C-alpha positions as CSV (number, residue, x, y, z in Angstrom):
1,F,-1.4,6.3,-10.5
2,T,1.6,3.8,-11.7
3,Q,3.3,5.5,-14.5
4,P,2.7,2.5,-17.8
5,N,5.7,-0.2,-18.3
6,Y,6.0,-0.3,-14.9
7,S,6.3,-3.8,-12.6
8,Y,6.1,-2.9,-9.5
9,V,6.1,0.0,-6.8
10,R,9.7,0.2,-4.4
11,P,8.8,-0.3,-0.8
12,H,7.9,3.1,0.9
13,V,5.8,4.9,3.5
14,D,3.5,7.7,2.2
15,L,4.6,11.1,2.6
16,T,2.0,13.1,4.5
17,R,-1.0,10.5,5.3
18,K,-1.1,8.2,8.8
19,F,-3.5,5.4,6.6
20,V,-5.6,5.7,3.3
21,A,-9.0,5.0,1.8
22,I,-8.7,3.7,-1.7
23,Y,-10.2,2.6,-4.8
24,L,-9.1,1.0,-7.2
25,L,-10.8,1.8,-10.8
26,S,-8.4,0.0,-13.0
27,T,-5.8,-2.7,-11.8
28,G,-2.9,-2.5,-14.7
29,G,-2.9,-5.7,-15.7
30,G,-1.9,-8.6,-13.5
31,E,-3.1,-9.5,-10.4
32,P,-1.2,-7.0,-8.3
33,C,-0.4,-7.5,-4.9
34,T,0.4,-4.6,-1.9
35,V,3.5,-6.1,0.1
36,F,4.6,-5.0,3.0
37,Y,8.0,-5.4,5.0
38,K,9.1,-4.6,8.5
39,E,13.1,-3.8,9.0
40,K,15.1,-6.4,9.7
41,A,17.6,-4.4,12.1
42,Q,14.4,-1.8,13.4
43,P,11.6,-3.1,16.5
44,D,9.4,-0.2,15.3
45,L,6.7,-1.1,11.9
46,I,6.2,2.1,11.9
47,R,8.2,4.5,9.7
48,P,8.6,7.9,8.8
49,G,6.8,10.3,6.4
50,G,8.9,9.5,2.7
51,Y,10.7,7.2,3.5
52,R,11.6,4.5,1.3
53,V,14.0,1.6,1.3
54,N,16.0,0.5,-2.0
55,D,17.5,-3.2,-1.1
56,F,14.8,-6.0,-0.2
57,R,17.1,-8.2,1.8
58,L,17.3,-5.7,4.0
59,L,13.3,-6.4,4.2
60,E,11.0,-9.2,6.1
61,E,7.9,-9.2,4.3
62,I,4.6,-9.4,7.2
63,G,1.9,-9.5,4.7
64,R,0.4,-9.1,2.0
65,V,-3.3,-8.2,-0.4
66,V,-4.9,-8.0,-3.4
67,I,-7.8,-5.2,-3.2
68,P,-9.9,-5.8,-4.8
69,L,-11.5,-3.0,-7.3
70,N,-14.8,-1.3,-7.0
71,T,-13.8,-2.0,-3.2
72,W,-13.1,1.1,-0.6
73,T,-10.0,-1.0,1.4
74,V,-8.3,1.0,3.8
75,L,-4.5,0.2,4.1
76,N,-2.0,1.7,7.3
77,S,0.1,3.9,4.9
78,Q,2.7,4.2,8.2
79,I,3.8,0.8,7.4
80,L,7.2,-0.1,4.6
81,H,4.2,-1.2,1.5
82,S,5.1,-1.7,-2.1
83,V,3.1,-3.1,-4.9
84,T,4.6,-5.7,-6.6
85,N,3.0,-8.5,-10.2
86,I,1.6,-5.1,-12.3
87,Q,1.5,-6.4,-16.1
88,G,2.2,-3.1,-17.9
89,G,-1.0,-1.4,-17.4
90,S,-1.4,1.9,-15.4
91,R,-2.9,1.6,-12.4
92,R,-5.7,4.0,-11.2
93,S,-7.2,4.3,-8.0
94,L,-9.3,6.7,-5.7
95,Q,-7.3,7.6,-2.6
96,V,-7.9,9.7,0.2
97,S,-5.5,10.4,3.3
98,L,-6.6,10.2,6.5
99,D,-5.0,10.8,10.5
100,S,-6.8,8.2,12.0
101,V,-9.7,5.5,11.1
102,P,-13.1,6.5,12.3
103,D,-15.5,4.3,13.2
104,S,-17.9,4.6,9.9
105,I,-15.2,3.8,7.7
106,V,-14.2,0.7,9.2
107,K,-17.9,-0.2,8.8
108,H,-17.7,0.8,4.7
109,A,-14.9,-0.7,4.0
110,Q,-12.3,-3.7,3.7
111,F,-9.9,-2.5,6.5
112,I,-6.8,-4.0,6.5
113,N,-5.3,-4.6,9.5
114,I,-1.2,-5.1,9.4
């Protein structure tokens, strides 16, 4: 979950997982967006685990999605991403780390393909 009173999560790559199946229990208020980025100076979308960028001027937005409540959604967590527009509450979710995305998950989850 995110900390209360934070309005966004900075652009980052998850530390140890390649994909994440996420089930959003509460949004934290408002309609938060998960935003995906490409670094302007880098040719590849995939970045190393734990990678972070603090200067938005170095980034180009390549996609965004509002993760629906109570729906399993699969994201590629190797691509720089942030969460914006959290309206002051705690954003809570169940998350399952994945090394790959089995067909059975693609059939039963909303798969975000960036």
